N, C-alpha and C positions, 0 to 999 in steps of 0.2 A: 644570461639573459634567459631567460623560462621562454621554450616554445609551446610547451604543450596549451592547449586549447582548451579554455573553460568548459564543461557542460552546455554552457547557456549559449556560447561562442558553437559549439560541436553542433547542437540543435538549428539556431538559426539558419548552419553552415544546410546541413542535413534536409532543413525543407524547404530551403532556394533549392534546393539540388534539385528533389525529387518534383516542386513544382514545374519545374525550367524543363527536367525528360521529359514531364508527360504531356508536358503545351505545347512547348517551343522544337517541334521534331521537325525534322528533314521534308515533312510534307508539307509544310507549311513556308517555310523556306522558298518552296518552285513555287508556293503560289502567288506566294508577296514580290516575287523577284518574273511574275509572267503577270503581276496583275499592280494598277498603282493604287491600291486604292490600301484601306489598312482594317484587322478588324479587332476583336476586342479585348484583343490578349494587356491591351496598357490599362485597363482598366482592374484588369485581375490583378495585374503587377502590383499597381494602387493599392488594393482590398489588401495582398498580403502582407501590407509595408514594409516590399522592399522598397521601395522610391523614400521614404522619411528615413531611410538607418539611423542619418548622420545629420539629422532633422535637430535641433533640442525637443525634449517632449511638451514647454512648453509656448514651443509651438504647433505639436499636433507630433509630432515625430517622432522617435525611442530612444533618441538623445545618445547612439552607440559610436562611435571610435572607429578610423583606420582600419585597426587590426581584425573588424567586425565586416565590411565592408570590403577589405580583398576577398577575405571568402567568399562575398556572394557569387565578383568579381570573374572569379573563376569558374566558378558554376556558371554565369551567362554567357562565358568560354568556351566552354563546355562544349552548351549545344552550340555556339556558334549565335546567340541573339542577337536578330539586327535591329531593334529598340533600343533605343538611346537611356537607356537601364544606369551604367555607369556614367553615361557624361551628365542625368540628371542627377540625380541621386548623388553619385561620389563627390564629384565640381562641382557643379554648380549649387546644386541643398547648401549647403555648407557656410560656402560663398552668403548666399545667398540671404541666409538666417544674419548675418551680421549689418546687411543692408536695408533688409521693407520684409517687416515680419509677416503682413498678409500674404505677401505672393512666396514664402515659405511655405508658409502653411498652406495654399495652392499646390504649390510644389507635391507639396510633399500627399496632399490630396489626392493628387493625376487631373487636378484641373487646366493645369499648367506646366508646360513640355518649353527648356530651355535649351539649346544650343550653344557653345564655345568656341568663342574665336578666342588662340592665346596667339599670340608672337613663335611660342611653341608646336601650336595644332594650326596655323592659321586660317585653316578654313572652317567654313560652321556646318554640320550636316544639314540640309535642310529636304533630306529624305520623306523629313518622318510632319511635315511641315510644322515647323514650334512658334510657339507665341512669343518666343524671343531670343533675340539672338547676346549673350552678356560676352564680349568683343572690352579682351584686359592685352593693353601691354605695359608698360612700365610707367608711363607718365600718366596715365585714364586708364580710365571705368570710363566703358559705356555702356546704356545699354539698347538694342534697336530690338525695330518691333517688322517683322519683314511685308504685313500686311500694309503701311504707312509710309510714310515718307522720310524716315530717318535713315532708314539705310536703304543704299542700291544693291539687291544682291544676281552679282553674275556665276551663273550656275553651271560645277564640270563633275561628265562623272566621275567615278573610281573605280579602279581596279574591284573593288568591294563593289556587289552590286548592288550594296543597301546602306549605298551612301553616294548624297550626290553635294560637290562642293562647294558650299557658294561664301563671298567674297561678299561682309557685307564693310563700308566706306566709314561709314559713323553711326552714332547715336545718341542718346539721351545723358552725358555726363553725372556720369554717381560716385565720380571719384577718383580724386588726382591728389599728386603729391606724394609724403608718405604713405597717406591710404591706398593707393593706388598700388604702389609698391611693394606695399602686403599683399594683398587680394593676389598680384600678379606670383609673388613667390608661393601664395598658399595651393593658386593656381595648378603649378609649375611640378609640385611634391607631388598634391593629389594626382595630378594625369598623370602621369609619370606612373608614379606606384600600382596604379589603378588599372594602366594597361600592362604593365607589366606581370599582374596577374591575371587578366583577361590573356594573356598571352599565354600564359602557365594550362591554362583551362580551352585555347584554342590548342597549344599542341594534342592535351591529352586527348580534344577529341579525333583528333586527326588519326593521333597510335591508336588509338582504340577500332576507328576503322580500318585500319592496318592491322592489325592483332585477330580482329573477325574473319578479316577477307583470307587472308593467313593461313587463316585455320578449314576452307571450305574449301581456298585451289586447291586444283590436285595436279603435280605435274608426274611424268616417271609414275603412276598409278597409286600416288601420296600425294596426300595437305604439301606446301610447300612449308607449312608452318616450324615443321623442326629439321631444314632445309639451313644450313651453320649461317649462312649466306644470307639467311633471310631473318632466323632468331635472335643472334649477333648485332645487323641491325637493329634492331625492333629494341635492342635492349640496351644499346649504347641511346636512343633516346630516350627508355624508358629512363635509363641511370638522368641524362641530363639536363630531363625535368626535375627530377624528387629531388637535385642536389639545387633547383634553382627555388625551388618552392622554400626555404628554409631561406631567403636573400633577400625574395619580397616579405615575409613575416616579417623577419626583422626589422625592413624598412616601415614595414605598415608603420609599425610596433616606433621604430624612433618618431614620423611623426605626432600618438600621440602620444609623448613624453617627447617632443622639444629637444632630443639631441643633440647636442652638437657635430653632432656628424650624421642628420639627417640626410643631408642630397649628398655625403660619399658614397651610404645603401643604398637612396634610394636609384644610383649612377649604373651601381653593382647590380641589383637587382636585373633591371631593367636590358641592363648588358645582357644578363645571366639567360632573364628568359625571352628575351630575341634569339639569341641566336642556340637556346635548348630548342621552340617552340620550331623554331624554322625548320632545325636538322630535323625534327619528329616529319611535319610535313615534307619534306626532299622521305622520309625518311616509306613513308606511309604511300607516297609518287613509287617510286618507286617497289614498292612489294605491292602495285597492284598492278607495275608493268605500268605502257601504254597509254593505258585508257585509264591511269588517275592524271589523266589535264585536261580529261574529257569532261563535257556536261550529263555525259553517261552516270558517274556517280558519283558520289555529293560531298567526298571531299572538298572537292575545288571548290564550294565554300566557303571551309575550314584555310585552305592555300591562299585564298582569296583575302581572307581576310587577315591574317597573319602578315602578310606582305605590308596591308595594308595600316597597321598597326605597328610593325617593326622600325616609321619613320615618323613617327608620331610622338611629343612632348619629347623631343629632341632624340636627331637619331643617332647610329654608334659615334661616331665622330664626339657630335657634343659630350656624352658619357664621358669615355676614354677621353679627352683633355680636362671633363673638370673631375675627376679619379684622380690623372697626372698633378694636377694641380693641387688638389688639399696633398698626396703624398710628397710630392716634394717643395712646392710654394708651403704648404700648411706643418709640415713638419710631423705629419699622419699618420697610421698605421691601421693597414687591413684586416692585419693579424688578431688573431682570440685575444685577448689578454690572461697577463701573466697568471696562472693557480697556480704556482710552487709551492707549497709548504717554509 
């Protein structure tokens, strides 16, 4: 498999990253954390076309695939974007496109937002007042509207301050039987692979903050960055993230190619990305010292989001069990193919 990105993919990723780095700042995070209102960034995200990346062209989107959106998900993670871009554009949009063209166009245009409730991520995020909640299990797919009588929401705060976990009882049924199973599987794949991509970005964001701090924090009259205990720790975090990134790329491409081993690749990517991001967050906290845990520094937003994301769309045990089943029951290999001549 060729992991080199095309020029169009690179430009899309760089454009999204530059936009998010400029608009989704730590200052904005702190402002949103202290207020219940939202700002106009969601409209700007829609104008950039990011909400329609995976929406078909004939429904007002760009018609791109998972491999393209994974790059955007990573960029969103790097800035710890609180807005539900990944949930709407990465998971809901391609599913809704198969069910309701009018609603699909509205999502791509930023006119409506959708939260997801799935067996592997059962609590929908109601923090940004979604217009609808897509409730997915293996036997039924339904659409609940929080402001109607369709579903009864019970909210609870998450460790992530920008996530309010809501449980919706039911909604209007839109698919069942085999169709519901197909949507369930598709949502599980998209949620896990984009969750892995976001974790990579979150790890990178935490590592960048730790590296910048290590360059200016002095001990014994010198910056702490060159100290072996610090630089080796940060280097290990960097390597873990770099090794996890191609696994995410392979998993995303496998979804686009409908590869028979897509689920295996996705579980490998989610495990590797979760491990790398968690290690990066812990290394960043250690580099900052005791204040790394406090509200005083911005790092805690990245750390809390990593904690919240690690268990969504399948925790470590779920994905290890799935890999084990593929290797021992399915007689498959995780090694590269034999390229000998």
